[in-house]
N, C-alpha and C positions, 0 to 999 in steps of 0.2 A: 902763500896758500898751499895746502896740502894736496897733492895730486892723487886722485882716485882712479886706479886702474878699472877699466871696463870689465865687467862679469858677464861672460856670454851664458846667461840664465834666462829662465823663463820669467820674465817680469811682467807679463801681460796681465793687466787688471781686468780689461773688459773688451768686448769687440763691439765696434761702432760701425753701423752701416749708414753712409751718407749718400745723398742723391745729388750729385752734380749732373752736368751733361754727359750721360753715359753710364750712370749708376756705378760709380766706383765705390768699392769697399776697401776701408782702411781699417788696419788693426791698431788700436791705441794701447800703449804700454806705459806702465809706472804712472806719472803724473799728469799725462797728456790728456786734455779734455777738448771737446768740440765747443767752440764759442758760438758758431752759427753754421750755416750750411757750406761755408767756404773757408772759415778761420778756425785755427786750433791754437790752444795754449799748450806748449810742450812743458814747460815748467813754471810754477809760480815763483815769486820773489822769495825763496825759501832754501835755506843751506840743504845740500846733500840729497838734492832731487834728481832724477832722472825721467825723460819723457822721450816718446819716440812714436811716429806714426809711419806705417808701411802699408803701401798698397798691395792687396792680396793677388794682383794679376801680374804674372812675369812679363817684362818687355823685352823686346828684341833689339839687342844693340847693333844688329846689321841694319837697322832702320834709324833714320834721323829723327831727332826729337826736339821739342821747345819747352822749356819750363820757365813760366813767367809768374813769379810770386812777389808778395811783399813780406819782408821780414821785420821782427820787432826784437831788438836785442837788448831792451830794458832801458832803465833810467839812471841807474847808478854806474859812475865812471870808475873811480878808484876803488870803490868797494863792490863793484860788480864782477860778475863771472858767470858762465864760462863761454857760452856761445851757442851756435848752431852748425850742424853739418847736413848738407845734402848728400845722400848715399846711394850707391849702387852696389847690391851684393845678392849672391844666390843662396844664402845660408838660412835665413828665416825671417818671419815677419814679427818676431819678439825681441829683436836685438835692442839693446839700450844699457847705458851704464853712467854713473855720476862722476863729476869731477873734471879734471884736465883732459881726460878722453873724450869729453863732449858727447858721450853716448855711442862712440864709433871707434873708440880705441881698440887696437888689435883685431879688428874683424877681417878675416881672410877667407877667400879673396875678397877684394873690394876696391872701389874707386870713390873718392869723396871730394867734395869742395867745402873746405873748413873755414868758417866765420868765427874767429877767436878773438875774445875781447878782454882776455886775461893774459899778462905777460908771465909765462912759466919760464923762469931763468934756465932750468935744467933742460928745457926743450929748446933752447936757442930762440924763443920768441921775440920779435921786435918789440919795442916800446909801444908803438902804435897798435890799435885794433886793425887786424890783418886777415888776409884770406890766402889760402893755399890749396893747390890741387894735390891730393895725397892717394896714395895707394895702400891696400893691406892694413888700414887703420892705423898708420904710423903717423902720429902728430908730433913726434920728437924730431925737429928740425936739425938735429945734430947728426941725425942718422941719415946717410945718403940715400939709403933705399926707400925712403918714405915720400919726400916732396918731389913730385912730377913738375910742378911750376910754383913759383913763390918761395917763401911768402912776401906778399906786397901789402902795403897799406890798403885797407878795404876801400876806403873812400878816397877819391882823387882829391878831395879838397879840405878834408877834415881828419884828424888823427883819432877823434872819438866819435863812435858811431852808437854808444849807449846813451842816446840823447832824447829818449822818450818819442821817438819818431819811426814811422815805418820807412823802409828803404826798399827801392825798387831793385829786385834780383831778376836777371835773366841768365838761363844757363842753355845753351845751344850745342847739341852734338850733330856734326856733319858726318854722317856715316861713309859717305864716299870718300870725303877727304881726311877722315879719321881724326878730326879736329874737335876738341872740346873748348868752348869759349864762355867766359864768365863775366858778366857785366853787373856793376854795382852803381845804383843811382845813375843809370843811363850811360856809364862810362865803362869800355872794355878794360878790364883790370888783368885778367889772365887767359892764356891760351895753352892747350897742350895737344900735340899732334903725336899719335902712337896708334899702334894696333892693339888697342885695350882688350878686344875679345880674345886674342891669342896670347898676348903677353901677360895679361892679369886674370883672365878667366878661363884659361886653359882650353880655348877653342869653343866654349859654351857661350852663346850670346844671351841666353835667357836670365834675366836678374830681376830681383825685386828692387823698387825704389822707394825712397821716403826721406824723412826728416829726422834728425835726432838732436837732443840737447841735454845738458846736464849742469848741475851746480855742485860745488864742494862746500869749503870753509866760507866762501863769499857766494853771493847769488845775484840774480836778475830774472825778471819776467821774460821769457821767450815766446814769441808767437810767430805763426806762419798763416799767410792768407793767400789762397789760390786766385790767380787771375785767368791764366790760359795753361793747360798742361795737354800736350799733344797726345799723351797716353790716354786722356780722358776726354778732351774737347774735340779731337780730331773729327771732321765730318765724315759721316757714314753714307755710303752710296744708297740711293732710294730708287724704288721703282714704283711708277704711278700707272693708272689706267687712263686711256684717252679722255680728255675733258676734266680730269681731276687736278687738284693742286696740293701742294705740300708746302709747309713752312720750313724754311732751312734755318739751321740753328748754328750761329757763331758767337763769338764773344771774346772777352780778353782785351779789347782795345778802345781806342778812343773815336776812331773813324773807320769805315769800311767802305771798300769799293769792289763791287762784283761785276764780273764780265763773263759772257755777254749780258747785256742788260735785257735783251729780249726775253720775255716771258716773266720777268720779276716785276713784283709790285713796286719796289723802290731798291735799286742797286746800291744805295748809300747807307743802308741800316744793318744792322747785325743779323737781324731775322726776317728777311723778305719773303714773302709769299711767291713760290715758283709754280708756274702752270704752262710749261713748255708744251708745244705741239709735237715735237719730236725729240728723241733722246739728245740731252745736252750736258756737257761738262762745264759746270759753273767753277770759276776760280774767284777766290776773295783775297784781296789785299788788306791786311788788319795793321793798322798803325797802333803801336802801343803808347804808354804814357811817356816814353822817352823819345817818341818820334821815328822809332825804328820799325820798320815793316816786317811782317811775316806772312806767309801764304798758306792757304789751305784750298782744297777743291772737293767737290762732290759731283758724282755722276748720277743725274736724275734719268732713268731709263723710262721712256714711254713705251709700255708694253705693246701698244698698237703697232709700232714700227719694228717689232720683233717677230710678228707672225701675221700671215694673211691666210684666208681660208677661202676655197672655192669648191662647187659641187660638180662633179661630171657623172654623166650616166652612160650605161652600155645596154641597149643601143642609145645613141645620143640623138633622142626624138623630143620634140616640143609638143606634139600632137599625138595622143595615145588613146587606144580604146580602154574601156572600162575592163579591169581585170589584168591589164598589162603588168608584167614584172620587169622592173628596172633595177640592175645593179648600180647603187650609188656609192661614190667615194668622195672623200674629202682630200684635198690637196693643201698642205700646210707648208709655209715657208717662213722660218726653217722648220723642218721635220723633226722635232725633238720630243723627247718624253715629257709626260705631265700634263698633257691635255685631257680634258673630259668633254663628252659629246651628248647632245641631246637632239634627237630628230622630231619633227612635228609635221602634221598635215592638216590643211585647212578643210578638206573634205572627209577625213577620217580614214584615209588610206593607212595601210599598216605596214610596220617595218620588222624584219627579221631580227635585227640587233639595234633597238633604239638608242643605245648609249655607247655604240662602237663608232670608230672613225669610218667603217664601211658597212654597208647594209643593203638588204635586197627589199625594195619597195613594192608592194602589191597594191595596184589601184583597184581595191577591193570595196567599192561603194556603188550604189545606185545612182548617185548624183553624178550630173555630168556638168561640163562647163570649166571655168577657170579653176585650176588647182594650184596651190602655193606649198611647196615643199621646202622646209627651212631646217638648218642645223645650227645650234648654238655651241660654240666652241669656247671652253673656258680655260685659260692658262693657269700654271701654278700661282702667279701673282694675283689670280682672281679676277683678271680682265676677260671681258667677253666680246667675242666677235660672231657675226651671224652671216650666213650664206644662204641665198634663196634660189631655188630652181623653180621656174613657172612652166606649167603643163597646161595643155587644154585636153580635157577627158571627153571623149566622145563614145557614143553607141551605148547599148545595154551592156550589163555585167555578163550576161550569158543569154543564150536563146535555145529554145527547144521546140522544133517544128511540130505541128499536128498532123501533117501529111507528108509522105514521101513516095517516090516512084523508082524503085531500084530496077530500071529497064536498061542500065548500061549506057545511057546518053551522055553521061558525065554531068548531069544536072539533077540535083536533089535525090542522088542515088543511095545515100546512107542516112542513118538516123542515130542521134545521140544528143550530147550537150555541146553546143558550140560556143567556145569563149576564147579570149586571148589569155586567160588566166591559167595558173597552174592549180589543178584540183587536187585535193587531198581527201583521203578516206572516202574514195569513190566507189559506188556500188550501182549498177544498173540492172534491173529486171524487167522483161517485157512478157506479157501473157496474152494468149488468145482468149476469144470472147467465153471459152468454157474454163478459163482459169489455168490452162495448162502453161508451164514455163517454156517459152520457145527461144529465149535468149538471155544470157547473163554475163556480166563482165565486172572485173574490179579494176580495169584499165581505161582511164579516161580518154586514152588516145585510140582506143579500139571503138568502132561503130558498127551498128547492126546493118547488114547489107541486104536483108529481106530473105535470108535463107534459114531453113531449119532442117536439121539432121542431113544436110547435104542436098536438099531439094529446095526449090523456090517455095516460099510461103505464099498462100493464095491472097488475092485481094480481100480485104476484111478490115473490121474495126479490132484493134489491139489495145491493150492497157499496159502502161509504163509506170515504172517507180524508180526515182532517182534519189540518192543522198550523197552529198559531197560538201567539203570545205574549200572556201577561197580566202586565203589570209586567215584573220581572225573569226571570219564568219562561217556559219554552218547552214546549209540549205537542204530542203527536202521538197521534192517536185513529183507530182503525179497527175496523170490524166489519160486521155484517149488519143489514139494514133490511127490514122487511116492510111492503109497501104493500098496503093493502086498499081496495077499492071498495065 
């Protein structure tokens, strides 16, 4: 068979976006086509074909991964070629080439696991269909710098894997142990331990991942079907509000065991409904077709146990006169950014800043009795907590006497608007019976003491006019006043 060297050229025919768990985007090059939402044909059974699929998201080799797929290496044995490569490389998402390079030849820097179904004598290939862990796209086993592990017979029980059957492939990278393991039909066939980030990729852990294939003077149909890819299927932490539920999404196995079981609809299925009452880390043990376990976990945060809210007031009173002003504050635990606030009153009292954490409440209503002040606090996750302050409102909003006796006995010696509220835009004018202005003020804390131009005003009937605001309300009051000596 004539060996076709890989051409690092842009062979991409089209871009296909597929939706697995996680919305993975794959770039399909050459003859590669999607069969369904999880399977791809890399090459048809046609000579001189090249097909590859590469995920567009870089993965971090400082983190462990699991790749569990089924590969189909064709139906032709003696007349079949060439195979499939699982590859890691930082170069491009359009890599691919035909022939004995299996779409991965000479890609530098790179790490690949080769499944070769043709014996290239000039490459030192064994007779049996075989697999090898290679670096830098060197598929020639006569060159010592290429093979990191292998070649070995791909199947532990059969020399031929071009048998019209899908074969289980599992590739595991343990980032802590720096070990790559390759299983074929449930049997561990190859391992390689080494610092691939530094020794192969120059210290850069970010690489593309995908599968390539090629045919030359002989051919086979080559397919890949995804079962579980930690790059795509790994569980993503979730946040829910109190009382809500969420479906956990797992897959790629034949059996599942979730723990803890509390808060799960069924801990033995792939996608249980989770409704925890507190933040919980769920771990799932997944058993694949080979009976080998792998694990994943998801943190379900119940936003309720991430913050609490209380109201404090200054002064800290529960019974207040109408018109009282209270400084209200929310106390959050933890006190972090991102909350929104909404204050409300049952009796119609007003707030200086109704959408702030802290506000000034003015009990500015003529209604008395039970008053409920509440604040709704919404977190960034959209969860809502409510805190309530109960008050008893007593007395009138304000009072204006119609008689006073400024005789210095300390009783009813002054005249004005009596209230617990803070008055705004205040204006007071008092006239004698002939319409002469005898007192005026813009200070609601100042009261008429019964004097006019430094002398005591006589006992008589007087007229008054007040205007002022309390909270959001505006008032105008006028009437007659009797001054007694």
